[in-house]
Phi, psi and omega in degrees: 000135182287135180295148178298147181289149176288126179269123186240134171253125181261126184235116178195143180279350180264118178298324179300313182288323176302318180294321178300314181293319178301313180300320181290316186285330181289350176285344185262129181288338183267008181235136178236124176276116185261351180183165178230141176225143184255358176204171185296322180294319176301320180299313180301314182294318184286329175298319181296320185269323185271338180050059180290160173281325183222141172244128169263126192229128173283146178289315186261114181213157178280173178067291171230124183290167185299319181295314179296323179295319177300314180301315181296314181298315183291337176278316188267319185216071187312125187216152178285126187235131174249118183272150168246135187221148171289144179276062180231167178300315180293320177299322178296314180299316181294320180295319178297324175295320179295322177295319176298327181284346176132353175297148186269327186200175180212159173225149173295139184294320179270075185295329181202057177073180185272358186276002180123170181276108179286179185299315181295316180293323178296318178298319178296316179299312180298319179299315182290318179298317179295318180296315179296321180295333179268350189288158173293141173295134186289145168264133184295121184233099176236095182293149178290143177302140176058041178299137175235120174292128185238324185245027182282144176292154175294143181248148178295159179301156176287116184234112178288176186301333181294343175103335182281150178292132182269131175239081187291153175251003180198148174246129177242130185236137176234144181201163175218243183302126184086355185295318182304315180289320179297317179296323178298317181293319181294309185290328180292344179273354183271135181286161181302326182266028178305134194277349187240154168284156180231134174239141190225134169239120177229137182288103179215154176294160183303323184281356185260330192291327177295314179296321180295314179298317179297321180295315178297320181299330182282342182244355182253152177285325176283165177276136178231131178212157171289132185291145169242154182304131178073018170299135178280147174274136176210157181303141176076012178242127175251125180252125180258127180298133178298138176300143179081000180231179178244144178233133176229165178248136178217163175278124180254184183294335182239031183116191182283148180215168175258150170246131178246120187226163174289146180292153175273156176304137178092350177281112187289313184264129185221087016274160180254127176293318178303314182296317179297311182295323179297320179292324177295318179300320182287323190264342184248004170055041176086004182258054182219162173233124176256143177232121180254117183258181181314142178168155179277144175091202184230016178301128182113337183295312183289325175295321177295324179298317180294322178297315181295322178300325181272000176097007178280170180257155179224128171247155176220153179282141182284161185299317187297324183268357178280145166289311174228128189274001190306303185294311177297322179298320179299320180291314182293317182296332178277002179073028186258350186269123177282326180219135175250118187235151171288160179301321179299332185272334192298306182298307179299322179296319177297317183295326185263352182253344182263000000 
């Protein structure tokens, strides 16, 4: 029996862009467009009556803006929402607010110029709509700024498959779809005096990672910044790989540092979790802990394999708390995960065991 088609509501104040999305989605037999809305209030009303599986939502709209519409929808009629955003500093900030409000993922609005949705962009759109349509409905997770775990139970030592107790000197985190909200929850649970440096690769556009790092820095006790080439690693500092580039860890003249470089031809993920984790495996000799969070695909699996070969530890997010289970599932299915934790558990467990 054929699975029911995904019901999609398209929300945008631009008729031109609505038509582009409509043209792209109608090519897929497993997707049904059940409605169109031209402003945020219309979106709220149509979600209530049409009950779509997925809403594609523009950030900037009249009557009720996209962020406010997301908040209303997630309060009144929780629905999976894919945001469209301008690739600007302001667009990045607004999109991050929409993700905090409950949207699951985002795409740049100008996916392939103004001339229409090309084949590659259409494939990306279909992939994201399907992923969002299969995703868990989000539970609203807004951690308090400077959260400190106080009454948490003691946790056993971090022990990789080799059996020896792991005493990592660095934490490396990878994420994709659902990652911005998940990373906020994990990092907000770490105390100001957290003893280790943190390096992060999350699949985001180049114009988003600086705004994302600044946003995290404003709500976390540890320092969070977008990485620059040759930034030194130090305790209590989280470095986020710039979107559109690659970040690796190497031993420098004064200790470990990151290298930020342009991607090579053929590298699909920019930044790549595999590349980051592989560099950590090479430069830290098994003294690291990797955490693979929610995300589509399998980026991170091969890097985790190299870490485990060198004696490092690997944690992964559990299926129920993931927006998309792809990346953690790839790690777990390969037998590489030492601990499978819910999103609620990862940050506090990290804070009390390191």
